[in-house]
Every structure is written in structure tokens, then in C-alpha cells.
N, C-alpha and C positions, 0 to 999 in steps of 0.2 A: 506389548501392544503397540509401542512406537515403532519398533522394527516392522511390524505388520503394516502399519500406516505408510511408512516410507516405502516399503516394497510394493504397496498397492498403486503408487503413483506411475501413471505411464509417462510422465515427462522425464526426458533423460538427464535433466538438471534438477537437482533437489529444490523443492518449493520452499519458500521462506517458512511456512508453518512446520515443515518437516525438520529444517534445520533448527528452529527454535525449539521444538519438542526434543530433539536430540540433545541439545545443549542444556535444556532444563533437566533432563535426565542424567546427563554427564556431571552437571553441578549439584544434583540432587536438591534442586530448587522447585518448589511447587508453583503452580500458575498463580495461586493466591498470593505467594510470597514475592513473585515478580509484580503482580498487580500492586501490591503495597510499596514496591520500590518505585514504581512509575507514577503512582497517584496515591500518596499516602492519605490525602483527604477523602478520596472517594474510590478506594480499590475495587468496588463492585463494577463500575463502568470499565475500568481497565481489565478487569477479569473476564468480562463478557467479550471485549474486543480481542484479548489474547486467545480465547476459545475459538473465535471466528478465524483468526490468523492460523491457528493450528489445524483447524478443520479445512482450511483452504477456501473459506467463504469470503474472505476479504484479504487483500493484499496491502500491507501497510506503504504509506508514502516513505520516501527516504528519511525524513526527519524522525519519524517514528521508529524506523529501523535502527537510527543511530542511537535513540534514546534507550531502546531495548538493549542494544549492544553494550552501552555504558552501564545500564543498570546490571548487567551480568558481569561487569568488569572486563569486556572484551574491547578490542580496537573499535573505533567508531565505524570504521568501513567494514566490519565483520560480514554483515548481511547485504553488502553492496552489489553483488552480481545480478541483481534484478533491475538495476537501473536501465539496462538496454531495453527490456520489454516496456518499462514505464515510460521511457523517452519516447518510444514507438507510439504507445497509447496516447501519450500527451500530444505528439505530433498529429495524429489522427484527429483528436478533439480540436486542436487549434486551427486545423484546415477546415473543419466543419464550421467552427465559429467564424472564421474570416469569410468563408463562404456566405454565411447567413447575413453578416453585416454588409458584404458587398451587394448582395440582392436588395436589402433595405436602402442602402445609399442610393443605388441606381433607381430604384422606384421613387424615392423622395426627390432625387434630381428631375426625373421625368415629369412628376407632378408639377414642380416649380416651373419648369420649361412651359408646361401647357398653360399654367396660370399667368404667365407673362405674355405669352403670345396671344 
């Protein structure tokens, strides 16, 4: 089943969820076991998140990827090759945010100038 999931991806680079599923299979660790390692107090929340990662419905931030790698006994940077995509996405969000802030600052300055004049 995991091999079919990996083969079905059209992306040339393996998705985090594919790599995670393969690693879980390789280590013979269940999603539930990983969830207990990540969140012993509330494994159900972690299990739902792991399911979303594996299905490709959500991509974890770097800190989550590091936690997953460490929980599986891997190097902290094991899943880091997605940083480039995350950086580009974050840059787009930052540019949009700065643009909104700039528009609001200009509008506020215009209002104050009209009030003073």
C-alpha cells in the first residue's frame, strides 16, 4: 500500500508524507506508536496530524519534521529537503503581509495629513 502511495505521486521529489510512511514501514513502527512518542499525553491529536501528513493534506513545519525524525531515531535534518518549498511559501506570505501593512500605513498617514491641513 505504501509503495502504491509513493508511486501515485506526480512530484519528482518524494513528499514528506511518503518518506514518513516509508520510514514507519522500514522501522515497523505504527502511526499510533509514533503518535505516542510525539505526544504521550494526547496521542490522538498527534495521530490525526500524522495521518494528514501521510495523506499529503498538510505539510509540517521544520520543527515538527525535526521532532518526527528524532522520535524515529533519525538525524534531526532527515526530512529537511522541503525547506526550499517552505522558504518560498513563507516569502510569498511575508511579501503579502508587508504589502498590506504598507497600504494601511499610507492610508493612516494620508488621513493624518488631511486632518492637519
